[in-house]
mmCIF file of the N, C-alpha and C atoms, coordinates in Angstrom:
data_MODEL
# 
_entry.id   MODEL 
# 
loop_
_atom_site.group_PDB 
_atom_site.id 
_atom_site.type_symbol 
_atom_site.label_atom_id 
_atom_site.label_alt_id 
_atom_site.label_comp_id 
_atom_site.label_asym_id 
_atom_site.label_entity_id 
_atom_site.label_seq_id 
_atom_site.pdbx_PDB_ins_code 
_atom_site.Cartn_x 
_atom_site.Cartn_y 
_atom_site.Cartn_z 
_atom_site.occupancy 
_atom_site.B_iso_or_equiv 
_atom_site.pdbx_formal_charge 
_atom_site.auth_seq_id 
_atom_site.auth_comp_id 
_atom_site.auth_asym_id 
_atom_site.auth_atom_id 
_atom_site.pdbx_PDB_model_num 
ATOM 1   N N  . UNK A 1 1  ? -10.430 51.682  -34.253 1.00 0.00 ? 1  UNK A N  1 
ATOM 2   C CA . UNK A 1 1  ? -11.174 51.219  -33.117 1.00 0.00 ? 1  UNK A CA 1 
ATOM 3   C C  . UNK A 1 1  ? -12.465 50.535  -33.520 1.00 0.00 ? 1  UNK A C  1 
ATOM 4   N N  . UNK A 1 2  ? -12.694 50.369  -34.790 1.00 0.00 ? 2  UNK A N  1 
ATOM 5   C CA . UNK A 1 2  ? -13.895 49.674  -35.236 1.00 0.00 ? 2  UNK A CA 1 
ATOM 6   C C  . UNK A 1 2  ? -13.632 48.169  -35.199 1.00 0.00 ? 2  UNK A C  1 
ATOM 7   N N  . UNK A 1 3  ? -14.178 47.510  -34.209 1.00 0.00 ? 3  UNK A N  1 
ATOM 8   C CA . UNK A 1 3  ? -13.975 46.062  -34.045 1.00 0.00 ? 3  UNK A CA 1 
ATOM 9   C C  . UNK A 1 3  ? -15.011 45.349  -34.870 1.00 0.00 ? 3  UNK A C  1 
ATOM 10  N N  . UNK A 1 4  ? -14.593 44.349  -35.591 1.00 0.00 ? 4  UNK A N  1 
ATOM 11  C CA . UNK A 1 4  ? -15.497 43.554  -36.395 1.00 0.00 ? 4  UNK A CA 1 
ATOM 12  C C  . UNK A 1 4  ? -16.104 42.442  -35.515 1.00 0.00 ? 4  UNK A C  1 
ATOM 13  N N  . UNK A 1 5  ? -17.307 42.618  -35.110 1.00 0.00 ? 5  UNK A N  1 
ATOM 14  C CA . UNK A 1 5  ? -17.959 41.670  -34.197 1.00 0.00 ? 5  UNK A CA 1 
ATOM 15  C C  . UNK A 1 5  ? -18.592 40.496  -34.939 1.00 0.00 ? 5  UNK A C  1 
ATOM 16  N N  . UNK A 1 6  ? -18.562 40.503  -36.251 1.00 0.00 ? 6  UNK A N  1 
ATOM 17  C CA . UNK A 1 6  ? -19.169 39.411  -36.994 1.00 0.00 ? 6  UNK A CA 1 
ATOM 18  C C  . UNK A 1 6  ? -18.386 38.100  -36.834 1.00 0.00 ? 6  UNK A C  1 
ATOM 19  N N  . UNK A 1 7  ? -17.125 38.188  -36.420 1.00 0.00 ? 7  UNK A N  1 
ATOM 20  C CA . UNK A 1 7  ? -16.318 36.954  -36.213 1.00 0.00 ? 7  UNK A CA 1 
ATOM 21  C C  . UNK A 1 7  ? -16.722 36.270  -34.923 1.00 0.00 ? 7  UNK A C  1 
ATOM 22  N N  . UNK A 1 8  ? -17.438 36.937  -34.032 1.00 0.00 ? 8  UNK A N  1 
ATOM 23  C CA . UNK A 1 8  ? -17.824 36.352  -32.767 1.00 0.00 ? 8  UNK A CA 1 
ATOM 24  C C  . UNK A 1 8  ? -19.268 35.841  -32.755 1.00 0.00 ? 8  UNK A C  1 
ATOM 25  N N  . UNK A 1 9  ? -19.807 35.640  -33.907 1.00 0.00 ? 9  UNK A N  1 
ATOM 26  C CA . UNK A 1 9  ? -21.168 35.067  -33.945 1.00 0.00 ? 9  UNK A CA 1 
ATOM 27  C C  . UNK A 1 9  ? -21.113 33.657  -33.413 1.00 0.00 ? 9  UNK A C  1 
ATOM 28  N N  . UNK A 1 10 ? -22.198 33.159  -32.846 1.00 0.00 ? 10 UNK A N  1 
ATOM 29  C CA . UNK A 1 10 ? -22.184 31.820  -32.227 1.00 0.00 ? 10 UNK A CA 1 
ATOM 30  C C  . UNK A 1 10 ? -21.768 30.711  -33.209 1.00 0.00 ? 10 UNK A C  1 
ATOM 31  N N  . UNK A 1 11 ? -22.096 30.816  -34.437 1.00 0.00 ? 11 UNK A N  1 
ATOM 32  C CA . UNK A 1 11 ? -21.704 29.791  -35.409 1.00 0.00 ? 11 UNK A CA 1 
ATOM 33  C C  . UNK A 1 11 ? -20.191 29.652  -35.586 1.00 0.00 ? 11 UNK A C  1 
ATOM 34  N N  . UNK A 1 12 ? -19.474 30.746  -35.383 1.00 0.00 ? 12 UNK A N  1 
ATOM 35  C CA . UNK A 1 12 ? -18.012 30.709  -35.519 1.00 0.00 ? 12 UNK A CA 1 
ATOM 36  C C  . UNK A 1 12 ? -17.332 30.190  -34.250 1.00 0.00 ? 12 UNK A C  1 
ATOM 37  N N  . UNK A 1 13 ? -18.044 30.251  -33.142 1.00 0.00 ? 13 UNK A N  1 
ATOM 38  C CA . UNK A 1 13 ? -17.455 29.796  -31.878 1.00 0.00 ? 13 UNK A CA 1 
ATOM 39  C C  . UNK A 1 13 ? -17.616 28.271  -31.677 1.00 0.00 ? 13 UNK A C  1 
ATOM 40  N N  . UNK A 1 14 ? -18.559 27.688  -32.333 1.00 0.00 ? 14 UNK A N  1 
ATOM 41  C CA . UNK A 1 14 ? -18.866 26.271  -32.114 1.00 0.00 ? 14 UNK A CA 1 
ATOM 42  C C  . UNK A 1 14 ? -17.636 25.380  -32.428 1.00 0.00 ? 14 UNK A C  1 
ATOM 43  N N  . UNK A 1 15 ? -16.936 25.553  -33.540 1.00 0.00 ? 15 UNK A N  1 
ATOM 44  C CA . UNK A 1 15 ? -15.739 24.693  -33.772 1.00 0.00 ? 15 UNK A CA 1 
ATOM 45  C C  . UNK A 1 15 ? -14.676 24.851  -32.708 1.00 0.00 ? 15 UNK A C  1 
ATOM 46  N N  . UNK A 1 16 ? -14.472 26.065  -32.196 1.00 0.00 ? 16 UNK A N  1 
ATOM 47  C CA . UNK A 1 16 ? -13.482 26.282  -31.156 1.00 0.00 ? 16 UNK A CA 1 
ATOM 48  C C  . UNK A 1 16 ? -13.900 25.623  -29.846 1.00 0.00 ? 16 UNK A C  1 
ATOM 49  N N  . UNK A 1 17 ? -15.190 25.679  -29.536 1.00 0.00 ? 17 UNK A N  1 
ATOM 50  C CA . UNK A 1 17 ? -15.680 25.027  -28.327 1.00 0.00 ? 17 UNK A CA 1 
ATOM 51  C C  . UNK A 1 17 ? -15.568 23.518  -28.421 1.00 0.00 ? 17 UNK A C  1 
ATOM 52  N N  . UNK A 1 18 ? -15.833 22.966  -29.580 1.00 0.00 ? 18 UNK A N  1 
ATOM 53  C CA . UNK A 1 18 ? -15.706 21.514  -29.772 1.00 0.00 ? 18 UNK A CA 1 
ATOM 54  C C  . UNK A 1 18 ? -14.241 21.117  -29.652 1.00 0.00 ? 18 UNK A C  1 
ATOM 55  N N  . UNK A 1 19 ? -13.349 21.860  -30.252 1.00 0.00 ? 19 UNK A N  1 
ATOM 56  C CA . UNK A 1 19 ? -11.918 21.574  -30.151 1.00 0.00 ? 19 UNK A CA 1 
ATOM 57  C C  . UNK A 1 19 ? -11.447 21.641  -28.714 1.00 0.00 ? 19 UNK A C  1 
ATOM 58  N N  . UNK A 1 20 ? -11.860 22.649  -27.978 1.00 0.00 ? 20 UNK A N  1 
ATOM 59  C CA . UNK A 1 20 ? -11.465 22.783  -26.573 1.00 0.00 ? 20 UNK A CA 1 
ATOM 60  C C  . UNK A 1 20 ? -12.063 21.662  -25.735 1.00 0.00 ? 20 UNK A C  1 
ATOM 61  N N  . UNK A 1 21 ? -13.320 21.303  -26.002 1.00 0.00 ? 21 UNK A N  1 
ATOM 62  C CA . UNK A 1 21 ? -13.971 20.245  -25.220 1.00 0.00 ? 21 UNK A CA 1 
ATOM 63  C C  . UNK A 1 21 ? -13.381 18.884  -25.504 1.00 0.00 ? 21 UNK A C  1 
ATOM 64  N N  . UNK A 1 22 ? -13.000 18.600  -26.720 1.00 0.00 ? 22 UNK A N  1 
ATOM 65  C CA . UNK A 1 22 ? -12.518 17.263  -27.066 1.00 0.00 ? 22 UNK A CA 1 
ATOM 66  C C  . UNK A 1 22 ? -11.011 17.084  -26.882 1.00 0.00 ? 22 UNK A C  1 
ATOM 67  N N  . UNK A 1 23 ? -10.258 18.185  -26.848 1.00 0.00 ? 23 UNK A N  1 
ATOM 68  C CA . UNK A 1 23 ? -8.810  18.062  -26.666 1.00 0.00 ? 23 UNK A CA 1 
ATOM 69  C C  . UNK A 1 23 ? -8.297  18.811  -25.461 1.00 0.00 ? 23 UNK A C  1 
ATOM 70  N N  . UNK A 1 24 ? -8.761  20.006  -25.256 1.00 0.00 ? 24 UNK A N  1 
ATOM 71  C CA . UNK A 1 24 ? -8.231  20.822  -24.150 1.00 0.00 ? 24 UNK A CA 1 
ATOM 72  C C  . UNK A 1 24 ? -8.602  20.296  -22.775 1.00 0.00 ? 24 UNK A C  1 
ATOM 73  N N  . UNK A 1 25 ? -9.861  19.996  -22.562 1.00 0.00 ? 25 UNK A N  1 
ATOM 74  C CA . UNK A 1 25 ? -10.300 19.532  -21.249 1.00 0.00 ? 25 UNK A CA 1 
ATOM 75  C C  . UNK A 1 25 ? -9.712  18.153  -20.900 1.00 0.00 ? 25 UNK A C  1 
ATOM 76  N N  . UNK A 1 26 ? -9.690  17.181  -21.832 1.00 0.00 ? 26 UNK A N  1 
ATOM 77  C CA . UNK A 1 26 ? -9.026  15.903  -21.475 1.00 0.00 ? 26 UNK A CA 1 
ATOM 78  C C  . UNK A 1 26 ? -7.541  16.091  -21.157 1.00 0.00 ? 26 UNK A C  1 
ATOM 79  N N  . UNK A 1 27 ? -6.835  16.939  -21.874 1.00 0.00 ? 27 UNK A N  1 
ATOM 80  C CA . UNK A 1 27 ? -5.415  17.179  -21.587 1.00 0.00 ? 27 UNK A CA 1 
ATOM 81  C C  . UNK A 1 27 ? -5.263  17.814  -20.190 1.00 0.00 ? 27 UNK A C  1 
ATOM 82  N N  . UNK A 1 28 ? -6.133  18.710  -19.878 1.00 0.00 ? 28 UNK A N  1 
ATOM 83  C CA . UNK A 1 28 ? -6.100  19.361  -18.556 1.00 0.00 ? 28 UNK A CA 1 
ATOM 84  C C  . UNK A 1 28 ? -6.415  18.320  -17.470 1.00 0.00 ? 28 UNK A C  1 
ATOM 85  N N  . UNK A 1 29 ? -7.354  17.456  -17.709 1.00 0.00 ? 29 UNK A N  1 
ATOM 86  C CA . UNK A 1 29 ? -7.727  16.420  -16.746 1.00 0.00 ? 29 UNK A CA 1 
ATOM 87  C C  . UNK A 1 29 ? -6.558  15.495  -16.461 1.00 0.00 ? 29 UNK A C  1 
ATOM 88  N N  . UNK A 1 30 ? -5.887  15.044  -17.504 1.00 0.00 ? 30 UNK A N  1 
ATOM 89  C CA . UNK A 1 30 ? -4.745  14.132  -17.335 1.00 0.00 ? 30 UNK A CA 1 
ATOM 90  C C  . UNK A 1 30 ? -3.593  14.850  -16.657 1.00 0.00 ? 30 UNK A C  1 
ATOM 91  N N  . UNK A 1 31 ? -3.348  16.088  -17.009 1.00 0.00 ? 31 UNK A N  1 
ATOM 92  C CA . UNK A 1 31 ? -2.227  16.841  -16.436 1.00 0.00 ? 31 UNK A CA 1 
ATOM 93  C C  . UNK A 1 31 ? -2.418  17.104  -14.924 1.00 0.00 ? 31 UNK A C  1 
ATOM 94  N N  . UNK A 1 32 ? -3.675  17.252  -14.478 1.00 0.00 ? 32 UNK A N  1 
ATOM 95  C CA . UNK A 1 32 ? -3.911  17.581  -13.103 1.00 0.00 ? 32 UNK A CA 1 
ATOM 96  C C  . UNK A 1 32 ? -4.348  16.383  -12.234 1.00 0.00 ? 32 UNK A C  1 
ATOM 97  N N  . UNK A 1 33 ? -4.574  15.253  -12.850 1.00 0.00 ? 33 UNK A N  1 
ATOM 98  C CA . UNK A 1 33 ? -5.080  14.098  -12.129 1.00 0.00 ? 33 UNK A CA 1 
ATOM 99  C C  . UNK A 1 33 ? -3.965  13.418  -11.314 1.00 0.00 ? 33 UNK A C  1 
ATOM 100 N N  . UNK A 1 34 ? -4.319  12.916  -10.165 1.00 0.00 ? 34 UNK A N  1 
ATOM 101 C CA . UNK A 1 34 ? -3.318  12.203  -9.317  1.00 0.00 ? 34 UNK A CA 1 
ATOM 102 C C  . UNK A 1 34 ? -3.242  10.728  -9.731  1.00 0.00 ? 34 UNK A C  1 
ATOM 103 N N  . UNK A 1 35 ? -4.180  10.244  -10.515 1.00 0.00 ? 35 UNK A N  1 
ATOM 104 C CA . UNK A 1 35 ? -4.248  8.838   -10.867 1.00 0.00 ? 35 UNK A CA 1 
ATOM 105 C C  . UNK A 1 35 ? -3.201  8.419   -11.908 1.00 0.00 ? 35 UNK A C  1 
ATOM 106 N N  . UNK A 1 36 ? -2.641  9.371   -12.641 1.00 0.00 ? 36 UNK A N  1 
ATOM 107 C CA . UNK A 1 36 ? -1.797  8.957   -13.747 1.00 0.00 ? 36 UNK A CA 1 
ATOM 108 C C  . UNK A 1 36 ? -0.333  8.836   -13.412 1.00 0.00 ? 36 UNK A C  1 
ATOM 109 N N  . UNK A 1 37 ? 0.056   8.995   -12.173 1.00 0.00 ? 37 UNK A N  1 
ATOM 110 C CA . UNK A 1 37 ? 1.444   8.803   -11.794 1.00 0.00 ? 37 UNK A CA 1 
ATOM 111 C C  . UNK A 1 37 ? 2.239   10.087  -11.833 1.00 0.00 ? 37 UNK A C  1 
ATOM 112 N N  . UNK A 1 38 ? 3.518   9.963   -11.654 1.00 0.00 ? 38 UNK A N  1 
ATOM 113 C CA . UNK A 1 38 ? 4.388   11.138  -11.557 1.00 0.00 ? 38 UNK A CA 1 
ATOM 114 C C  . UNK A 1 38 ? 4.928   11.546  -12.901 1.00 0.00 ? 38 UNK A C  1 
ATOM 115 N N  . UNK A 1 39 ? 5.628   12.683  -12.887 1.00 0.00 ? 39 UNK A N  1 
ATOM 116 C CA . UNK A 1 39 ? 6.258   13.191  -14.094 1.00 0.00 ? 39 UNK A CA 1 
ATOM 117 C C  . UNK A 1 39 ? 7.559   12.467  -14.382 1.00 0.00 ? 39 UNK A C  1 
ATOM 118 N N  . UNK A 1 40 ? 8.207   11.972  -13.332 1.00 0.00 ? 40 UNK A N  1 
ATOM 119 C CA . UNK A 1 40 ? 9.506   11.282  -13.502 1.00 0.00 ? 40 UNK A CA 1 
ATOM 120 C C  . UNK A 1 40 ? 9.293   9.810   -13.673 1.00 0.00 ? 40 UNK A C  1 
ATOM 121 N N  . UNK A 1 41 ? 10.188  9.159   -14.413 1.00 0.00 ? 41 UNK A N  1 
ATOM 122 C CA . UNK A 1 41 ? 10.047  7.717   -14.618 1.00 0.00 ? 41 UNK A CA 1 
ATOM 123 C C  . UNK A 1 41 ? 10.358  6.934   -13.338 1.00 0.00 ? 41 UNK A C  1 
ATOM 124 N N  . UNK A 1 42 ? 9.831   5.714   -13.226 1.00 0.00 ? 42 UNK A N  1 
ATOM 125 C CA . UNK A 1 42 ? 10.131  4.910   -12.052 1.00 0.00 ? 42 UNK A CA 1 
ATOM 126 C C  . UNK A 1 42 ? 11.630  4.574   -12.008 1.00 0.00 ? 42 UNK A C  1 
ATOM 127 N N  . UNK A 1 43 ? 12.122  4.275   -10.828 1.00 0.00 ? 43 UNK A N  1 
ATOM 128 C CA . UNK A 1 43 ? 13.539  3.924   -10.665 1.00 0.00 ? 43 UNK A CA 1 
ATOM 129 C C  . UNK A 1 43 ? 13.836  2.671   -11.483 1.00 0.00 ? 43 UNK A C  1 
ATOM 130 N N  . UNK A 1 44 ? 14.959  2.689   -12.186 1.00 0.00 ? 44 UNK A N  1 
ATOM 131 C CA . UNK A 1 44 ? 15.365  1.519   -12.967 1.00 0.00 ? 44 UNK A CA 1 
ATOM 132 C C  . UNK A 1 44 ? 14.768  1.486   -14.367 1.00 0.00 ? 44 UNK A C  1 
ATOM 133 N N  . UNK A 1 45 ? 13.946  2.451   -14.702 1.00 0.00 ? 45 UNK A N  1 
ATOM 134 C CA . UNK A 1 45 ? 13.302  2.478   -16.030 1.00 0.00 ? 45 UNK A CA 1 
ATOM 135 C C  . UNK A 1 45 ? 14.285  3.047   -17.035 1.00 0.00 ? 45 UNK A C  1 
ATOM 136 N N  . UNK A 1 46 ? 14.246  2.492   -18.236 1.00 0.00 ? 46 UNK A N  1 
ATOM 137 C CA . UNK A 1 46 ? 15.116  3.003   -19.306 1.00 0.00 ? 46 UNK A CA 1 
ATOM 138 C C  . UNK A 1 46 ? 14.444  4.092   -20.105 1.00 0.00 ? 46 UNK A C  1 
ATOM 139 N N  . UNK A 1 47 ? 13.168  4.303   -19.890 1.00 0.00 ? 47 UNK A N  1 
ATOM 140 C CA . UNK A 1 47 ? 12.434  5.351   -20.609 1.00 0.00 ? 47 UNK A CA 1 
ATOM 141 C C  . UNK A 1 47 ? 12.654  6.704   -19.901 1.00 0.00 ? 47 UNK A C  1 
ATOM 142 N N  . UNK A 1 48 ? 12.933  7.748   -20.628 1.00 0.00 ? 48 UNK A N  1 
ATOM 143 C CA . UNK A 1 48 ? 13.188  9.040   -19.988 1.00 0.00 ? 48 UNK A CA 1 
ATOM 144 C C  . UNK A 1 48 ? 11.930  9.783   -19.537 1.00 0.00 ? 48 UNK A C  1 
ATOM 145 N N  . UNK A 1 49 ? 10.730  9.264   -19.890 1.00 0.00 ? 49 UNK A N  1 
ATOM 146 C CA . UNK A 1 49 ? 9.477   9.943   -19.568 1.00 0.00 ? 49 UNK A CA 1 
ATOM 147 C C  . UNK A 1 49 ? 8.748   9.191   -18.475 1.00 0.00 ? 49 UNK A C  1 
ATOM 148 N N  . UNK A 1 50 ? 8.030   9.916   -17.669 1.00 0.00 ? 50 UNK A N  1 
ATOM 149 C CA . UNK A 1 50 ? 7.211   9.313   -16.636 1.00 0.00 ? 50 UNK A CA 1 
ATOM 150 C C  . UNK A 1 50 ? 5.848   8.913   -17.177 1.00 0.00 ? 50 UNK A C  1 
ATOM 151 N N  . UNK A 1 51 ? 5.038   8.245   -16.365 1.00 0.00 ? 51 UNK A N  1 
ATOM 152 C CA . UNK A 1 51 ? 3.721   7.815   -16.804 1.00 0.00 ? 51 UNK A CA 1 
ATOM 153 C C  . UNK A 1 51 ? 2.799   8.963   -17.170 1.00 0.00 ? 51 UNK A C  1 
ATOM 154 N N  . UNK A 1 52 ? 2.888   10.075  -16.480 1.00 0.00 ? 52 UNK A N  1 
ATOM 155 C CA . UNK A 1 52 ? 1.992   11.213  -16.775 1.00 0.00 ? 52 UNK A CA 1 
ATOM 156 C C  . UNK A 1 52 ? 2.311   11.761  -18.160 1.00 0.00 ? 52 UNK A C  1 
ATOM 157 N N  . UNK A 1 53 ? 3.570   11.866  -18.515 1.00 0.00 ? 53 UNK A N  1 
ATOM 158 C CA . UNK A 1 53 ? 3.935   12.353  -19.859 1.00 0.00 ? 53 UNK A CA 1 
ATOM 159 C C  . UNK A 1 53 ? 3.447   11.388  -20.918 1.00 0.00 ? 53 UNK A C  1 
ATOM 160 N N  . UNK A 1 54 ? 3.502   10.086  -20.631 1.00 0.00 ? 54 UNK A N  1 
ATOM 161 C CA . UNK A 1 54 ? 2.981   9.098   -21.574 1.00 0.00 ? 54 UNK A CA 1 
ATOM 162 C C  . UNK A 1 54 ? 1.489   9.228   -21.797 1.00 0.00 ? 54 UNK A C  1 
ATOM 163 N N  . UNK A 1 55 ? 0.749   9.436   -20.705 1.00 0.00 ? 55 UNK A N  1 
ATOM 164 C CA . UNK A 1 55 ? -0.695  9.620   -20.847 1.00 0.00 ? 55 UNK A CA 1 
ATOM 165 C C  . UNK A 1 55 ? -1.006  10.915  -21.590 1.00 0.00 ? 55 UNK A C  1 
ATOM 166 N N  . UNK A 1 56 ? -0.256  11.969  -21.347 1.00 0.00 ? 56 UNK A N  1 
ATOM 167 C CA . UNK A 1 56 ? -0.475  13.213  -22.066 1.00 0.00 ? 56 UNK A CA 1 
ATOM 168 C C  . UNK A 1 56 ? -0.243  13.042  -23.581 1.00 0.00 ? 56 UNK A C  1 
ATOM 169 N N  . UNK A 1 57 ? 0.786   12.302  -23.942 1.00 0.00 ? 57 UNK A N  1 
ATOM 170 C CA . UNK A 1 57 ? 1.023   12.048  -25.372 1.00 0.00 ? 57 UNK A CA 1 
ATOM 171 C C  . UNK A 1 57 ? -0.099  11.220  -25.993 1.00 0.00 ? 57 UNK A C  1 
ATOM 172 N N  . UNK A 1 58 ? -0.565  10.216  -25.239 1.00 0.00 ? 58 UNK A N  1 
ATOM 173 C CA . UNK A 1 58 ? -1.656  9.406   -25.773 1.00 0.00 ? 58 UNK A CA 1 
ATOM 174 C C  . UNK A 1 58 ? -2.937  10.205  -25.978 1.00 0.00 ? 58 UNK A C  1 
ATOM 175 N N  . UNK A 1 59 ? -3.242  11.070  -25.003 1.00 0.00 ? 59 UNK A N  1 
ATOM 176 C CA . UNK A 1 59 ? -4.451  11.905  -25.142 1.00 0.00 ? 59 UNK A CA 1 
ATOM 177 C C  . UNK A 1 59 ? -4.262  12.927  -26.240 1.00 0.00 ? 59 UNK A C  1 
ATOM 178 N N  . UNK A 1 60 ? -3.070  13.483  -26.375 1.00 0.00 ? 60 UNK A N  1 
ATOM 179 C CA . UNK A 1 60 ? -2.810  14.459  -27.425 1.00 0.00 ? 60 UNK A CA 1 
ATOM 180 C C  . UNK A 1 60 ? -2.949  13.815  -28.815 1.00 0.00 ? 60 UNK A C  1 
ATOM 181 N N  . UNK A 1 61 ? -2.405  12.599  -28.976 1.00 0.00 ? 61 UNK A N  1 
ATOM 182 C CA . UNK A 1 61 ? -2.447  11.934  -30.274 1.00 0.00 ? 61 UNK A CA 1 
ATOM 183 C C  . UNK A 1 61 ? -3.833  11.314  -30.599 1.00 0.00 ? 61 UNK A C  1 
ATOM 184 N N  . UNK A 1 62 ? -4.459  10.749  -29.597 1.00 0.00 ? 62 UNK A N  1 
ATOM 185 C CA . UNK A 1 62 ? -5.707  10.028  -29.860 1.00 0.00 ? 62 UNK A CA 1 
ATOM 186 C C  . UNK A 1 62 ? -6.966  10.814  -29.523 1.00 0.00 ? 62 UNK A C  1 
ATOM 187 N N  . UNK A 1 63 ? -6.776  11.944  -28.861 1.00 0.00 ? 63 UNK A N  1 
ATOM 188 C CA . UNK A 1 63 ? -7.911  12.788  -28.548 1.00 0.00 ? 63 UNK A CA 1 
ATOM 189 C C  . UNK A 1 63 ? -8.878  12.145  -27.559 1.00 0.00 ? 63 UNK A C  1 
ATOM 190 N N  . UNK A 1 64 ? -10.150 12.166  -27.838 1.00 0.00 ? 64 UNK A N  1 
ATOM 191 C CA . UNK A 1 64 ? -11.148 11.603  -26.916 1.00 0.00 ? 64 UNK A CA 1 
ATOM 192 C C  . UNK A 1 64 ? -10.976 10.114  -26.665 1.00 0.00 ? 64 UNK A C  1 
ATOM 193 N N  . UNK A 1 65 ? -10.460 9.388   -27.627 1.00 0.00 ? 65 UNK A N  1 
ATOM 194 C CA . UNK A 1 65 ? -10.225 7.951   -27.450 1.00 0.00 ? 65 UNK A CA 1 
ATOM 195 C C  . UNK A 1 65 ? -9.124  7.714   -26.423 1.00 0.00 ? 65 UNK A C  1 
ATOM 196 N N  . UNK A 1 66 ? -8.069  8.531   -26.483 1.00 0.00 ? 66 UNK A N  1 
ATOM 197 C CA . UNK A 1 66 ? -6.994  8.415   -25.491 1.00 0.00 ? 66 UNK A CA 1 
ATOM 198 C C  . UNK A 1 66 ? -7.459  8.785   -24.091 1.00 0.00 ? 66 UNK A C  1 
ATOM 199 N N  . UNK A 1 67 ? -8.337  9.797   -24.020 1.00 0.00 ? 67 UNK A N  1 
ATOM 200 C CA . UNK A 1 67 ? -8.886  10.174  -22.719 1.00 0.00 ? 67 UNK A CA 1 
ATOM 201 C C  . UNK A 1 67 ? -9.780  9.076   -22.171 1.00 0.00 ? 67 UNK A C  1 
ATOM 202 N N  . UNK A 1 68 ? -10.570 8.447   -23.013 1.00 0.00 ? 68 UNK A N  1 
ATOM 203 C CA . UNK A 1 68 ? -11.396 7.332   -22.554 1.00 0.00 ? 68 UNK A CA 1 
ATOM 204 C C  . UNK A 1 68 ? -10.528 6.172   -22.072 1.00 0.00 ? 68 UNK A C  1 
ATOM 205 N N  . UNK A 1 69 ? -9.420  5.916   -22.741 1.00 0.00 ? 69 UNK A N  1 
ATOM 206 C CA . UNK A 1 69 ? -8.500  4.892   -22.265 1.00 0.00 ? 69 UNK A CA 1 
ATOM 207 C C  . UNK A 1 69 ? -7.998  5.219   -20.884 1.00 0.00 ? 69 UNK A C  1 
ATOM 208 N N  . UNK A 1 70 ? -7.667  6.503   -20.664 1.00 0.00 ? 70 UNK A N  1 
ATOM 209 C CA . UNK A 1 70 ? -7.186  6.924   -19.335 1.00 0.00 ? 70 UNK A CA 1 
ATOM 210 C C  . UNK A 1 70 ? -8.297  6.822   -18.287 1.00 0.00 ? 70 UNK A C  1 
ATOM 211 N N  . UNK A 1 71 ? -9.475  7.290   -18.638 1.00 0.00 ? 71 UNK A N  1 
ATOM 212 C CA . UNK A 1 71 ? -10.550 7.359   -17.663 1.00 0.00 ? 71 UNK A CA 1 
ATOM 213 C C  . UNK A 1 71 ? -11.118 5.965   -17.320 1.00 0.00 ? 71 UNK A C  1 
ATOM 214 N N  . UNK A 1 72 ? -11.068 5.045   -18.232 1.00 0.00 ? 72 UNK A N  1 
ATOM 215 C CA . UNK A 1 72 ? -11.658 3.724   -18.003 1.00 0.00 ? 72 UNK A CA 1 
ATOM 216 C C  . UNK A 1 72 ? -10.663 2.646   -17.665 1.00 0.00 ? 72 UNK A C  1 
ATOM 217 N N  . UNK A 1 73 ? -9.411  3.018   -17.478 1.00 0.00 ? 73 UNK A N  1 
ATOM 218 C CA . UNK A 1 73 ? -8.405  1.988   -17.179 1.00 0.00 ? 73 UNK A CA 1 
ATOM 219 C C  . UNK A 1 73 ? -8.697  1.412   -15.782 1.00 0.00 ? 73 UNK A C  1 
ATOM 220 N N  . UNK A 1 74 ? -8.301  0.176   -15.621 1.00 0.00 ? 74 UNK A N  1 
ATOM 221 C CA . UNK A 1 74 ? -8.546  -0.510  -14.339 1.00 0.00 ? 74 UNK A CA 1 
ATOM 222 C C  . UNK A 1 74 ? -7.486  -0.107  -13.331 1.00 0.00 ? 74 UNK A C  1 
ATOM 223 N N  . UNK A 1 75 ? -7.886  0.120   -12.094 1.00 0.00 ? 75 UNK A N  1 
ATOM 224 C CA . UNK A 1 75 ? -6.885  0.454   -11.080 1.00 0.00 ? 75 UNK A CA 1 
ATOM 225 C C  . UNK A 1 75 ? -6.013  -0.776  -10.760 1.00 0.00 ? 75 UNK A C  1 
ATOM 226 N N  . UNK A 1 76 ? -4.822  -0.500  -10.332 1.00 0.00 ? 76 UNK A N  1 
ATOM 227 C CA . UNK A 1 76 ? -3.876  -1.564  -10.006 1.00 0.00 ? 76 UNK A CA 1 
ATOM 228 C C  . UNK A 1 76 ? -4.354  -2.291  -8.729  1.00 0.00 ? 76 UNK A C  1 
ATOM 229 N N  . UNK A 1 77 ? -4.180  -3.585  -8.743  1.00 0.00 ? 77 UNK A N  1 
ATOM 230 C CA . UNK A 1 77 ? -4.495  -4.360  -7.553  1.00 0.00 ? 77 UNK A CA 1 
ATOM 231 C C  . UNK A 1 77 ? -3.258  -4.480  -6.679  1.00 0.00 ? 77 UNK A C  1 
ATOM 232 N N  . UNK A 1 78 ? -3.473  -4.712  -5.425  1.00 0.00 ? 78 UNK A N  1 
ATOM 233 C CA . UNK A 1 78 ? -2.344  -4.937  -4.508  1.00 0.00 ? 78 UNK A CA 1 
ATOM 234 C C  . UNK A 1 78 ? -1.624  -6.219  -4.877  1.00 0.00 ? 78 UNK A C  1 
ATOM 235 N N  . UNK A 1 79 ? -0.338  -6.240  -4.724  1.00 0.00 ? 79 UNK A N  1 
ATOM 236 C CA . UNK A 1 79 ? 0.443   -7.400  -5.150  1.00 0.00 ? 79 UNK A CA 1 
ATOM 237 C C  . UNK A 1 79 ? 0.126   -8.634  -4.283  1.00 0.00 ? 79 UNK A C  1 
ATOM 238 N N  . UNK A 1 80 ? -0.354  -8.474  -3.053  1.00 0.00 ? 80 UNK A N  1 
ATOM 239 C CA . UNK A 1 80 ? -0.655  -9.593  -2.181  1.00 0.00 ? 80 UNK A CA 1 
ATOM 240 C C  . UNK A 1 80 ? -2.039  -10.179 -2.435  1.00 0.00 ? 80 UNK A C  1 
ATOM 241 N N  . UNK A 1 81 ? -2.877  -9.458  -3.158  1.00 0.00 ? 81 UNK A N  1 
ATOM 242 C CA . UNK A 1 81 ? -4.267  -9.845  -3.441  1.00 0.00 ? 81 UNK A CA 1 
ATOM 243 C C  . UNK A 1 81 ? -5.007  -9.986  -2.172  1.00 0.00 ? 81 UNK A C  1 
# 
């Protein structure tokens, strides 16, 4: 029952917090956002993944850069202008 509390010193938590902040929160944002499209691919698409899965892969692979690409992308314009 002797718990070693030296592993929970603030210096040991900083890398985990950085990892969660730079990868966990952006992944959560993309997964829950309505802006990134659906989970299923559009009709007639040959790709088996939807836009949301694509954004999740980009954020997972590129980290903060992928999240910035998602957050700063331009919204689609109406086709009639």
